Backbone as CSV, one residue per row, in Angstrom:
resi,resn,N_x,N_y,N_z,CA_x,CA_y,CA_z,C_x,C_y,C_z
1,MET,9.496,-168.324,-2.440,9.639,-168.164,-3.894,8.726,-168.948,-4.633
2,ARG,7.998,-168.361,-5.612,7.040,-169.054,-6.349,7.736,-169.812,-7.531
3,GLU,7.408,-171.093,-7.804,7.877,-171.874,-8.831,9.426,-171.848,-8.981
4,PRO,10.129,-172.311,-7.870,11.578,-172.284,-7.903,12.163,-173.127,-9.066
5,LYS,11.505,-174.158,-9.429,12.037,-174.996,-10.500,12.009,-174.228,-11.821
6,ARG,10.940,-173.464,-12.089,10.925,-172.672,-13.321,11.953,-171.663,-13.333
7,VAL,12.184,-170.998,-12.155,13.217,-169.968,-12.070,14.559,-170.578,-12.307
8,LEU,14.741,-171.766,-11.670,16.076,-172.463,-11.879,16.334,-172.787,-13.272
9,GLN,15.284,-173.273,-14.021,15.488,-173.575,-15.355,15.860,-172.313,-16.234
10,LYS,15.362,-171.260,-15.834,15.680,-170.044,-16.510,17.178,-169.637,-16.302
11,ILE,17.596,-169.901,-15.067,18.990,-169.575,-14.769,19.954,-170.521,-15.456
12,LEU,19.574,-171.761,-15.520,20.474,-172.730,-16.137,20.611,-172.542,-17.662
13,GLY,21.733,-172.731,-18.118,21.972,-172.546,-19.584,21.438,-173.663,-20.390
14,PRO,21.590,-173.590,-21.723,21.004,-174.654,-22.616,21.614,-175.996,-22.250
15,GLY,20.747,-177.030,-22.484,21.217,-178.390,-22.259,21.289,-178.841,-20.823
16,CYS,20.787,-178.040,-19.880,20.862,-178.458,-18.467,19.449,-178.474,-17.960
17,ASP,19.062,-179.711,-17.407,17.677,-179.957,-17.079,17.497,-179.743,-15.544
18,ALA,16.555,-178.904,-15.155,16.259,-178.664,-13.770,15.742,-179.948,-13.025
19,ASP,15.335,-180.951,-13.726,14.843,-182.182,-13.119,15.937,-182.863,-12.346
20,ALA,17.173,-182.761,-12.849,18.290,-183.444,-12.197,18.594,-182.795,-10.810
21,PHE,18.380,-181.442,-10.777,18.543,-180.711,-9.538,17.457,-181.090,-8.555
22,GLU,16.251,-181.233,-9.018,15.139,-181.546,-8.202,15.337,-182.933,-7.595
23,ALA,15.949,-183.817,-8.385,16.153,-185.222,-7.930,17.187,-185.342,-6.789
24,THR,17.976,-184.340,-6.535,18.930,-184.325,-5.448,18.216,-184.282,-4.108
25,GLY,16.970,-183.776,-4.142,16.240,-183.544,-2.863,16.672,-182.292,-2.122
26,GLU,17.600,-181.576,-2.700,18.049,-180.321,-2.058,17.039,-179.188,-2.326
27,PRO,16.967,-178.227,-1.368,15.944,-177.078,-1.607,16.272,-176.272,-2.870
28,LEU,15.342,-176.284,-3.824,15.577,-175.557,-5.027,15.604,-174.044,-4.795
29,GLU,14.908,-173.560,-3.782,14.979,-172.138,-3.499,16.422,-171.716,-3.170
30,LEU,17.063,-172.524,-2.362,18.448,-172.183,-2.026,19.430,-172.355,-3.237
31,VAL,19.117,-173.342,-4.076,19.976,-173.486,-5.275,19.807,-172.226,-6.141
32,VAL,18.604,-171.754,-6.283,18.397,-170.558,-7.067,19.146,-169.364,-6.453
33,GLU,19.103,-169.209,-5.182,19.769,-168.088,-4.490,21.276,-168.203,-4.718
34,LEU,21.821,-169.435,-4.602,23.273,-169.576,-4.738,23.724,-169.312,-6.182
35,LEU,22.880,-169.753,-7.164,23.277,-169.406,-8.533,23.094,-167.977,-8.814
36,ARG,22.192,-167.260,-8.169,22.090,-165.836,-8.294,23.324,-165.144,-7.732
37,GLU,23.901,-165.649,-6.669,25.134,-165.121,-6.138,26.218,-165.245,-7.145
38,THR,26.237,-166.370,-7.850,27.245,-166.524,-8.923,27.032,-165.480,-10.001
39,GLN,25.797,-165.190,-10.377,25.537,-164.194,-11.352,25.974,-162.833,-10.929
40,LYS,25.844,-162.538,-9.581,26.332,-161.277,-9.100,27.863,-161.096,-9.245
41,CYS,28.549,-162.228,-8.938,29.995,-162.224,-9.120,30.321,-161.888,-10.575
42,ARG,29.643,-162.582,-11.451,29.945,-162.372,-12.876,29.699,-160.864,-13.298
43,LYS,28.544,-160.429,-12.838,28.209,-159.030,-13.204,29.228,-158.051,-12.683
44,ALA,29.651,-158.275,-11.448,30.699,-157.323,-10.923,32.011,-157.445,-11.647
45,ARG,32.321,-158.693,-11.937,33.596,-158.976,-12.652,33.537,-158.198,-14.048
46,GLN,32.455,-158.315,-14.748,32.397,-157.753,-16.099,32.420,-156.238,-16.010
47,TRP,31.700,-155.703,-14.998,31.792,-154.210,-14.893,33.206,-153.734,-14.560
48,LEU,33.835,-154.430,-13.667,35.228,-154.014,-13.341,36.163,-154.145,-14.542
49,LEU,35.995,-155.175,-15.268,36.800,-155.412,-16.477,36.560,-154.332,-17.526
50,ASP,35.252,-153.975,-17.790,34.939,-153.037,-18.762,35.242,-151.567,-18.340
51,SER,34.975,-151.228,-17.064,35.114,-149.889,-16.594,36.378,-149.473,-15.852
52,ALA,37.015,-150.494,-15.298,38.263,-150.227,-14.563,39.497,-150.882,-15.136
53,GLY,39.274,-151.864,-16.058,40.370,-152.428,-16.747,41.105,-153.559,-16.079
54,PHE,40.597,-154.137,-15.012,41.256,-155.246,-14.353,40.242,-156.354,-14.106
55,ASP,40.743,-157.605,-14.076,39.917,-158.790,-14.019,40.074,-159.467,-12.706
56,ILE,38.950,-159.539,-11.931,39.008,-160.268,-10.662,38.968,-161.772,-10.799
57,ALA,38.652,-162.294,-11.968,38.781,-163.717,-12.246,40.194,-164.024,-12.550
58,VAL,41.034,-163.942,-11.499,42.462,-164.039,-11.638,42.871,-165.446,-12.127
59,SER,43.802,-165.413,-13.051,44.390,-166.689,-13.554,45.368,-167.253,-12.605
60,PRO,45.654,-168.544,-12.689,46.686,-169.148,-11.843,48.029,-168.379,-11.809
61,ARG,48.401,-167.980,-13.066,49.699,-167.263,-13.145,49.617,-165.902,-12.439
62,THR,48.525,-165.193,-12.617,48.304,-163.921,-11.951,48.306,-164.093,-10.452
63,PHE,47.600,-165.081,-9.961,47.583,-165.304,-8.490,48.980,-165.607,-7.955
64,HIS,49.716,-166.423,-8.673,51.069,-166.788,-8.250,51.874,-165.522,-8.148
65,ALA,51.751,-164.555,-9.097,52.503,-163.317,-9.035,52.068,-162.522,-7.808
66,LEU,50.770,-162.550,-7.480,50.279,-161.786,-6.312,50.758,-162.288,-5.013
67,LEU,51.278,-163.507,-4.991,51.854,-164.054,-3.762,53.039,-163.297,-3.293
68,ASP,53.550,-162.452,-4.098,54.662,-161.510,-3.581,54.137,-160.568,-2.511
69,LEU,52.780,-160.466,-2.405,52.182,-159.637,-1.376,51.995,-160.487,-0.159
70,ARG,52.541,-160.062,0.922,52.440,-160.844,2.202,51.023,-161.119,2.559
71,GLU,50.210,-160.074,2.435,48.809,-160.160,2.840,48.055,-161.301,2.136
72,ILE,48.515,-161.655,0.963,47.883,-162.716,0.168,48.610,-164.024,0.346
73,ASN,49.964,-164.009,0.489,50.780,-165.175,0.554,50.606,-165.876,1.862
74,CYS,50.563,-165.085,2.949,50.571,-165.711,4.348,49.219,-166.058,4.813
75,VAL,48.993,-167.325,5.144,47.743,-167.857,5.611,47.897,-168.311,7.066
76,GLU,47.003,-167.828,7.933,47.009,-168.260,9.338,46.117,-169.469,9.570
77,THR,46.626,-170.452,10.236,45.810,-171.642,10.547,45.990,-171.968,12.029
78,ALA,44.988,-172.592,12.661,45.095,-172.984,14.044,45.547,-174.389,14.178
79,THR,46.530,-174.633,15.094,47.099,-175.923,15.364,46.117,-176.666,16.342
80,ARG,46.442,-177.941,16.577,45.633,-178.714,17.601,45.714,-178.074,18.975
81,ASP,46.761,-177.421,19.225,46.936,-176.753,20.564,46.354,-175.302,20.528
82,LEU,45.635,-175.009,19.484,45.028,-173.709,19.302,46.020,-172.564,19.148
83,ASP,47.292,-172.892,18.796,48.205,-171.871,18.441,47.986,-171.434,17.032
84,ILE,48.423,-170.280,16.623,48.295,-169.735,15.290,49.577,-169.999,14.496
85,LYS,49.427,-170.697,13.412,50.528,-171.044,12.523,50.443,-170.301,11.269
86,VAL,51.500,-169.631,10.806,51.473,-168.846,9.559,52.162,-169.638,8.500
87,GLU,51.489,-169.916,7.412,52.021,-170.752,6.306,52.081,-169.845,5.041
88,SER,53.099,-170.152,4.244,53.318,-169.412,2.987,52.718,-170.250,1.825
89,LEU,51.792,-169.641,1.102,51.214,-170.333,-0.082,52.294,-170.619,-1.132
90,LYS,53.287,-169.814,-1.226,54.382,-170.067,-2.185,55.005,-171.450,-1.963
91,ASP,55.024,-171.902,-0.711,55.671,-173.104,-0.327,54.805,-174.342,-0.718
92,SER,53.548,-174.112,-0.976,52.622,-175.234,-1.166,51.959,-175.260,-2.435
93,ARG,52.078,-174.179,-3.269,51.408,-174.027,-4.566,52.407,-174.063,-5.783
94,HIS,51.830,-174.499,-6.874,52.597,-174.369,-8.130,51.953,-173.306,-8.954
95,PRO,52.694,-172.653,-9.873,52.138,-171.528,-10.651,50.874,-171.883,-11.453
96,GLU,50.768,-173.128,-11.839,49.562,-173.505,-12.644,48.447,-174.069,-11.789
97,ASP,48.568,-174.111,-10.497,47.440,-174.620,-9.644,46.216,-173.725,-9.808
98,PRO,44.997,-174.319,-9.832,43.761,-173.497,-9.851,43.661,-172.548,-8.712
99,VAL,42.967,-171.477,-8.934,42.750,-170.454,-7.879,41.455,-170.787,-7.266
100,SER,41.427,-170.968,-5.921,40.213,-171.288,-5.188,39.452,-169.997,-4.863
101,ILE,38.175,-170.247,-4.375,37.417,-169.136,-3.957,38.052,-168.495,-2.691
102,GLY,38.673,-169.308,-1.809,39.362,-168.731,-0.726,40.468,-167.889,-1.175
103,ASN,41.276,-168.314,-2.200,42.370,-167.495,-2.725,41.826,-166.195,-3.292
104,LEU,40.749,-166.272,-4.035,40.224,-165.000,-4.592,39.728,-164.101,-3.526
105,ASN,39.100,-164.663,-2.470,38.620,-163.817,-1.427,39.714,-162.966,-0.747
106,SER,40.903,-163.606,-0.594,42.036,-162.936,-0.014,42.471,-161.778,-0.964
107,VAL,42.423,-161.990,-2.251,42.803,-160.933,-3.214,41.836,-159.762,-3.113
108,LEU,40.542,-160.123,-3.104,39.493,-159.077,-3.099,39.529,-158.286,-1.797
109,ARG,39.815,-158.973,-0.684,39.886,-158.306,0.581,41.009,-157.292,0.648
110,GLU,42.169,-157.688,0.197,43.339,-156.752,0.182,43.199,-155.652,-0.834
111,LEU,42.651,-155.958,-2.006,42.430,-154.932,-3.053,41.428,-153.913,-2.573
112,TYR,40.336,-154.398,-2.000,39.318,-153.473,-1.451,39.871,-152.551,-0.353
113,ARG,40.710,-153.110,0.489,41.292,-152.330,1.548,42.107,-151.232,0.968
114,ASP,42.937,-151.577,-0.091,43.820,-150.488,-0.629,42.940,-149.443,-1.403
115,LEU,41.986,-149.832,-2.157,41.163,-148.922,-2.880,40.304,-148.119,-1.945
116,GLN,39.741,-148.699,-0.911,38.983,-147.931,0.005,39.923,-146.894,0.777
117,GLY,41.106,-147.331,1.069,41.992,-146.423,1.732,42.351,-145.269,0.780
118,THR,42.574,-145.492,-0.481,42.843,-144.468,-1.426,41.693,-143.548,-1.598
119,ARG,40.525,-144.059,-1.621,39.323,-143.272,-1.698,39.127,-142.315,-0.514
120,GLU,39.403,-142.890,0.726,39.294,-142.072,1.897,40.380,-141.021,1.987
121,LYS,41.551,-141.332,1.527,42.669,-140.386,1.495,42.365,-139.229,0.562
122,MET,41.768,-139.554,-0.571,41.364,-138.502,-1.528,40.287,-137.632,-0.971
123,ALA,39.299,-138.213,-0.323,38.190,-137.437,0.237,38.663,-136.543,1.336
124,LYS,39.598,-136.940,2.248,39.973,-136.197,3.365,41.120,-135.221,3.087
125,GLU,42.070,-135.656,2.265,43.272,-134.786,2.075,43.345,-134.091,0.738
126,PHE,42.653,-134.654,-0.328,42.715,-134.127,-1.634,41.344,-134.117,-2.202
127,PRO,40.422,-133.314,-1.645,39.033,-133.319,-2.090,38.866,-132.676,-3.461
128,THR,39.804,-131.818,-3.843,39.699,-131.093,-5.163,40.983,-131.409,-5.935
129,LEU,40.830,-132.291,-6.795,41.960,-132.707,-7.706,41.768,-131.993,-9.045
130,LEU,42.615,-131.050,-9.360,42.451,-130.174,-10.554,42.729,-130.990,-11.805
131,LEU,43.615,-131.926,-11.731,44.130,-132.515,-13.006,43.593,-133.897,-13.276
132,LYS,42.660,-134.415,-12.509,42.328,-135.832,-12.543,41.615,-136.217,-13.877
133,ARG,40.967,-135.294,-14.545,40.248,-135.630,-15.779,41.217,-136.060,-16.891
134,ASP,42.462,-135.671,-16.816,43.419,-135.958,-17.823,44.587,-136.765,-17.371
135,VAL,44.677,-137.019,-16.054,45.909,-137.650,-15.511,46.142,-139.055,-15.994
136,THR,47.382,-139.390,-16.308,47.834,-140.695,-16.624,49.100,-140.967,-15.785
137,ALA,49.603,-142.136,-15.784,50.819,-142.419,-14.999,52.002,-141.598,-15.617
138,ASP,52.075,-141.526,-16.905,53.209,-140.804,-17.527,53.092,-139.310,-17.163
139,LEU,51.916,-138.748,-17.269,51.742,-137.317,-17.017,51.979,-137.003,-15.526
140,ALA,51.501,-137.888,-14.660,51.735,-137.656,-13.226,53.201,-137.583,-12.862
141,ALA,53.995,-138.386,-13.572,55.422,-138.443,-13.337,56.095,-137.179,-13.808
142,LYS,55.514,-136.453,-14.706,56.113,-135.159,-15.233,55.706,-133.915,-14.386
143,ILE,54.671,-134.017,-13.631,54.308,-132.840,-12.855,55.338,-132.212,-12.042
144,PRO,56.081,-132.996,-11.254,57.217,-132.368,-10.385,58.171,-131.607,-11.263
145,GLY,58.501,-132.152,-12.446,59.485,-131.411,-13.291,58.962,-130.092,-13.782
146,TRP,57.604,-130.072,-14.179,57.009,-128.823,-14.614,56.997,-127.758,-13.462
147,VAL,56.589,-128.218,-12.288,56.508,-127.341,-11.155,57.905,-126.835,-10.859
148,ALA,58.917,-127.692,-10.808,60.298,-127.281,-10.497,60.806,-126.225,-11.533
149,GLY,60.503,-126.548,-12.790,60.938,-125.604,-13.853,60.324,-124.241,-13.716
150,ALA,59.025,-124.210,-13.394,58.361,-122.905,-13.189,58.885,-122.133,-11.939
151,ARG,59.233,-122.897,-10.911,59.819,-122.255,-9.691,61.203,-121.667,-10.067
152,ARG,61.975,-122.393,-10.774,63.335,-121.893,-11.128,63.266,-120.623,-11.961
153,ALA,62.192,-120.555,-12.795,62.091,-119.417,-13.679,61.659,-118.152,-12.887
154,HIS,61.269,-118.274,-11.662,60.835,-117.102,-10.882,62.032,-116.567,-10.114
155,TRP,62.486,-115.394,-10.482,63.683,-114.795,-9.867,63.249,-113.900,-8.697
156,ASN,63.951,-113.902,-7.648,63.679,-113.035,-6.500,63.689,-111.637,-6.913
157,GLY,62.687,-110.870,-6.575,62.683,-109.405,-6.832,62.090,-109.038,-8.170
158,VAL,62.269,-109.893,-9.152,61.787,-109.494,-10.508,60.728,-110.478,-11.088
159,GLY,60.543,-111.568,-10.343,59.548,-112.536,-10.787,59.923,-113.178,-12.062
160,TYR,59.014,-113.068,-13.052,59.257,-113.678,-14.422,59.641,-112.659,-15.477
161,LEU,60.107,-111.501,-14.988,60.386,-110.394,-15.970,61.354,-110.809,-17.014
162,PHE,62.390,-111.524,-16.653,63.406,-111.908,-17.681,63.308,-113.372,-18.085
163,THR,62.314,-114.146,-17.502,62.269,-115.545,-17.888,60.886,-115.859,-18.310
164,GLY,60.103,-114.870,-18.691,58.687,-115.111,-19.109,58.648,-116.135,-20.254
165,TRP,59.580,-116.001,-21.237,59.549,-116.971,-22.314,59.696,-118.393,-21.888
166,ARG,60.542,-118.548,-20.822,60.802,-119.935,-20.378,59.513,-120.469,-19.619
167,VAL,58.943,-119.740,-18.764,57.763,-120.233,-18.021,56.573,-120.397,-18.988
168,ARG,56.503,-119.558,-20.049,55.417,-119.671,-20.941,55.559,-121.027,-21.723
169,GLY,56.739,-121.414,-22.013,56.953,-122.720,-22.658,56.571,-123.861,-21.786
170,ILE,56.844,-123.795,-20.457,56.464,-124.789,-19.513,54.939,-124.868,-19.416
171,GLU,54.333,-123.716,-19.277,52.878,-123.607,-19.157,52.202,-124.087,-20.402
172,LYS,52.759,-123.904,-21.565,52.166,-124.444,-22.821,52.151,-125.948,-22.788
173,ALA,53.286,-126.537,-22.412,53.352,-128.025,-22.326,52.399,-128.540,-21.280
174,PHE,52.285,-127.826,-20.141,51.474,-128.252,-19.023,49.939,-128.175,-19.505
175,ARG,49.628,-127.108,-20.135,48.169,-126.950,-20.624,47.883,-127.994,-21.716
176,SER,48.870,-128.301,-22.547,48.567,-129.349,-23.554,48.385,-130.702,-22.899
177,ALA,49.108,-130.925,-21.840,48.956,-132.207,-21.140,47.674,-132.305,-20.373
178,PHE,47.171,-131.174,-19.841,45.934,-131.223,-19.024,44.970,-130.142,-19.587
179,PRO,44.385,-130.447,-20.739,43.504,-129.503,-21.455,42.174,-129.309,-20.692
180,ASN,41.782,-130.229,-19.920,40.459,-130.184,-19.202,40.550,-129.560,-17.795
181,ALA,41.780,-129.156,-17.457,42.013,-128.655,-16.083,42.023,-127.103,-16.098
182,ASP,40.948,-126.500,-16.382,40.929,-125.037,-16.520,41.423,-124.316,-15.323
183,ARG,41.045,-124.871,-14.135,41.359,-124.129,-12.911,42.852,-124.382,-12.495
184,ALA,43.576,-125.142,-13.300,44.990,-125.385,-12.925,45.934,-124.499,-13.774
185,HIS,45.308,-123.612,-14.592,46.094,-122.774,-15.453,45.869,-121.257,-15.111
186,PRO,46.888,-120.410,-15.258,48.298,-120.780,-15.661,49.007,-121.442,-14.513
187,LEU,49.947,-122.249,-14.857,50.665,-123.054,-13.812,51.341,-122.132,-12.792
188,ARG,51.890,-121.044,-13.163,52.592,-120.180,-12.249,51.800,-119.743,-11.116
189,ALA,50.443,-119.696,-11.365,49.533,-119.283,-10.335,49.001,-120.500,-9.446
190,LYS,49.359,-121.654,-9.820,48.866,-122.879,-9.201,49.909,-123.876,-8.770
191,LEU,51.135,-123.313,-8.544,52.271,-124.221,-8.277,52.075,-124.991,-7.005
192,ALA,51.597,-124.387,-5.941,51.398,-125.049,-4.704,50.371,-126.180,-4.832
193,GLU,49.286,-125.879,-5.547,48.206,-126.879,-5.711,48.735,-128.066,-6.530
194,ALA,49.456,-127.727,-7.647,49.910,-128.815,-8.502,50.986,-129.661,-7.772
195,GLU,51.747,-129.048,-7.004,52.795,-129.770,-6.245,52.107,-130.696,-5.216
196,ARG,51.234,-130.240,-4.506,50.530,-131.090,-3.484,49.787,-132.185,-4.183
197,GLU,49.069,-131.894,-5.270,48.309,-132.909,-5.976,49.242,-133.976,-6.473
198,SER,50.481,-133.621,-6.829,51.463,-134.645,-7.319,51.761,-135.633,-6.254
199,GLU,51.692,-135.261,-4.944,51.921,-136.234,-3.882,50.890,-137.350,-3.881
200,PHE,49.619,-137.022,-4.139,48.591,-137.983,-4.182,48.767,-138.932,-5.454
201,TYR,49.182,-138.374,-6.522,49.462,-139.205,-7.681,50.602,-140.141,-7.490
202,GLY,51.605,-139.691,-6.656,52.695,-140.583,-6.336,52.164,-141.762,-5.529
203,PHE,51.278,-141.487,-4.619,50.674,-142.531,-3.789,49.944,-143.516,-4.674
204,CYS,49.217,-143.024,-5.664,48.469,-143.878,-6.619,49.440,-144.706,-7.441
205,ALA,50.573,-144.097,-7.840,51.585,-144.860,-8.657,52.115,-146.082,-7.799
206,GLU,52.322,-145.853,-6.539,52.839,-146.852,-5.645,51.786,-148.040,-5.499
207,THR,50.545,-147.646,-5.439,49.482,-148.662,-5.289,49.367,-149.418,-6.642
208,ASN,49.554,-148.766,-7.782,49.504,-149.409,-9.058,50.718,-150.445,-9.133
209,GLY,51.851,-150.042,-8.629,53.000,-150.915,-8.627,52.732,-152.202,-7.778
210,LYS,52.088,-151.983,-6.621,51.785,-153.090,-5.807,50.912,-154.140,-6.512
211,TRP,49.907,-153.625,-7.237,49.014,-154.484,-7.992,49.292,-154.630,-9.447
212,SER,50.531,-154.449,-9.832,50.869,-154.532,-11.289,50.473,-155.832,-11.897
213,ALA,50.576,-156.928,-11.197,50.222,-158.225,-11.683,48.777,-158.304,-12.115
214,LEU,47.898,-157.539,-11.426,46.466,-157.501,-11.763,46.154,-156.472,-12.802
215,GLY,47.110,-155.574,-13.092,46.870,-154.585,-14.150,46.110,-153.372,-13.621
216,LEU,46.159,-153.139,-12.303,45.359,-152.021,-11.695,45.930,-150.685,-12.162
217,ASP,45.042,-149.789,-12.589,45.366,-148.441,-13.047,44.505,-147.464,-12.301
218,LEU,44.957,-146.899,-11.208,44.156,-145.932,-10.467,43.948,-144.654,-11.283
219,PHE,44.829,-144.350,-12.111,44.663,-143.114,-12.887,43.471,-143.269,-13.886
220,ARG,43.272,-144.442,-14.447,42.077,-144.645,-15.253,40.818,-144.504,-14.392
221,ILE,40.854,-145.015,-13.231,39.704,-144.927,-12.293,39.418,-143.420,-11.980
222,LEU,40.492,-142.679,-11.707,40.397,-141.253,-11.467,39.769,-140.554,-12.590
223,ARG,40.283,-140.791,-13.780,39.733,-140.085,-15.001,38.227,-140.302,-15.140
224,ALA,37.835,-141.512,-14.777,36.417,-141.866,-15.001,35.550,-141.505,-13.731
225,ASP,36.232,-141.003,-12.763,35.601,-140.636,-11.453,34.776,-141.866,-10.923
226,ALA,35.444,-142.971,-10.952,34.729,-144.246,-10.700,35.146,-144.950,-9.445
227,PHE,35.853,-144.245,-8.465,36.289,-144.923,-7.261,35.128,-145.554,-6.509
228,ASN,33.989,-144.767,-6.341,32.868,-145.332,-5.610,32.329,-146.601,-6.262
229,ASN,32.152,-146.541,-7.576,31.568,-147.715,-8.262,32.514,-148.918,-8.204
230,VAL,33.818,-148.622,-8.302,34.740,-149.791,-8.185,34.723,-150.418,-6.830
231,CYS,34.739,-149.602,-5.837,34.678,-150.226,-4.456,33.313,-150.928,-4.281
232,GLU,32.240,-150.384,-4.804,30.978,-151.024,-4.660,30.906,-152.397,-5.340
233,ASN,31.514,-152.502,-6.540,31.543,-153.743,-7.232,32.487,-154.774,-6.609
234,LEU,33.589,-154.343,-6.042,34.474,-155.271,-5.324,33.678,-155.743,-4.108
235,GLU,32.981,-154.860,-3.413,32.316,-155.320,-2.268,31.142,-156.329,-2.635
236,GLU,30.477,-156.017,-3.704,29.393,-156.872,-4.219,29.953,-158.310,-4.487
237,ALA,31.072,-158.337,-5.158,31.682,-159.638,-5.502,32.117,-160.354,-4.202
238,GLY,32.709,-159.661,-3.332,33.185,-160.255,-2.057,32.004,-160.796,-1.239
239,ASN,30.886,-160.043,-1.171,29.758,-160.486,-0.370,29.126,-161.679,-1.034
240,ALA,29.056,-161.676,-2.357,28.455,-162.841,-3.044,29.251,-164.084,-2.836
241,LEU,30.574,-163.948,-2.900,31.397,-165.144,-2.627,31.210,-165.671,-1.209
242,TRP,31.120,-164.742,-0.285,30.914,-165.196,1.131,29.558,-165.923,1.243
243,ASP,28.516,-165.321,0.635,27.185,-165.929,0.815,27.201,-167.355,0.057
244,LEU,27.843,-167.419,-1.017,27.970,-168.629,-1.730,28.565,-169.777,-0.917
245,VAL,29.654,-169.423,-0.335,30.387,-170.465,0.511,29.644,-170.784,1.754
246,TYR,29.175,-169.750,2.479,28.539,-169.906,3.757,27.226,-170.674,3.653
247,ASN,26.488,-170.444,2.629,25.112,-171.015,2.520,25.097,-172.358,1.654
248,SER,26.274,-172.710,1.190,26.304,-173.838,0.211,26.112,-175.247,0.771
249,PRO,26.450,-175.551,2.064,26.440,-176.886,2.501,25.198,-177.730,2.170
250,PRO,23.918,-177.193,2.311,22.756,-177.959,2.032,22.505,-178.156,0.504
251,ALA,23.415,-177.570,-0.350,23.112,-177.672,-1.819,24.376,-178.079,-2.548
252,ARG,25.288,-178.877,-1.874,26.554,-179.187,-2.547,26.350,-180.039,-3.782
253,ALA,25.433,-180.979,-3.783,25.217,-181.823,-4.923,24.713,-180.946,-6.091
254,SER,23.847,-180.022,-5.818,23.326,-179.200,-6.956,24.452,-178.256,-7.563
255,LEU,25.355,-177.783,-6.706,26.426,-176.976,-7.182,27.310,-177.785,-8.031
256,GLU,27.486,-179.046,-7.705,28.328,-179.923,-8.486,27.649,-180.173,-9.847
257,LEU,26.323,-180.313,-9.859,25.600,-180.489,-11.093,25.759,-179.230,-11.976
258,ALA,25.822,-178.115,-11.355,25.929,-176.845,-12.060,27.398,-176.602,-12.480
259,GLY,28.262,-177.527,-12.095,29.731,-177.439,-12.459,30.493,-176.415,-11.702
260,ILE,29.992,-175.999,-10.584,30.706,-174.999,-9.680,31.531,-175.720,-8.681
261,ARG,32.839,-175.392,-8.676,33.743,-175.984,-7.741,34.438,-174.853,-6.948
262,PHE,34.445,-174.983,-5.669,35.084,-173.942,-4.787,36.579,-173.938,-4.903
263,ASP,37.232,-175.037,-5.450,38.702,-175.069,-5.576,39.165,-174.523,-6.884
264,ASP,38.265,-173.985,-7.696,38.659,-173.452,-9.086,37.649,-172.380,-9.496
265,ILE,38.055,-171.106,-9.445,37.127,-170.030,-9.673,36.800,-169.954,-11.221
266,SER,37.544,-170.613,-12.004,37.152,-170.549,-13.489,35.716,-171.234,-13.621
267,THR,35.400,-172.159,-12.756,34.064,-172.763,-12.839,32.935,-171.799,-12.365
268,LEU,33.327,-170.753,-11.685,32.380,-169.714,-11.252,32.189,-168.698,-12.276
269,PHE,33.217,-168.314,-12.962,33.139,-167.185,-13.869,32.863,-167.620,-15.377
270,GLU,33.315,-168.827,-15.763,33.369,-169.231,-17.182,32.447,-170.446,-17.347
271,ASN,31.604,-170.748,-16.444,30.739,-171.959,-16.518,29.564,-171.672,-17.429
272,GLU,29.468,-172.375,-18.496,28.361,-172.163,-19.419,27.009,-172.731,-19.001
273,ARG,27.037,-173.551,-17.918,25.790,-174.116,-17.383,24.945,-173.081,-16.672
274,VAL,25.558,-171.962,-16.255,24.824,-170.969,-15.520,24.722,-169.793,-16.443
275,ALA,23.480,-169.410,-16.775,23.278,-168.310,-17.691,23.784,-166.948,-17.086
276,GLY,24.055,-166.023,-18.000,24.480,-164.703,-17.514,23.410,-163.974,-16.745
277,ARG,22.132,-164.253,-17.105,20.976,-163.637,-16.380,19.937,-164.665,-16.088
278,GLY,19.181,-164.441,-15.091,18.081,-165.364,-14.790,17.188,-164.816,-13.710
């Protein structure tokens, strides 16, 4: 890297002098790379917040609520005898305790697993979702009722001959709810497709419930056709965190000067000493 000190000064926010970092004797090239990983985390966080509506810079209260998930609450540690001991974070944390990078990594890992699983399920089992451009949690919950109503209006032998007025009312409400789903209308001709699609939305609703503390809304992600980008940004943030922790030992003093602490992620996301770009 050419002129790492100049690059470092550009990354550092106002009032922070690169001379102090140089005085630590730590490799400035590494310091620059670590601070760039911090910027990657911030960029991914902002994109997810703006485009998907949830914040990976989880607050202490949010993290405490997420401890209801076993995958996040239970931590495996090795004993002196090399046995595996499972500990509950609920037993050792208070709701106001800072969230560490390790805590955040466990959240990102489990969240990515769920979203990646949902994306794969959609690709393999539900490649054509007719209603996704308009779907919301409330509308998804109404689909089974519309389908059931249309089925009841179909009489054996005569079809909708005597119940046309009823099914037309259902179809009008359905079309009003999903105006951008041209291929899903009229509902009477797409009952099987709508019913099957409803199964996937039920799965999404369950996942939203699991991550309610984080404010996850898979229906918003579906409407924006943003599953790929959401997963990519989660992966980007997770990789940046791993690189930051793994490569940090030779530059610990510089990270302290930058105000970054691994035991409190607020110093990673809300630290004014590190500029948004550099």
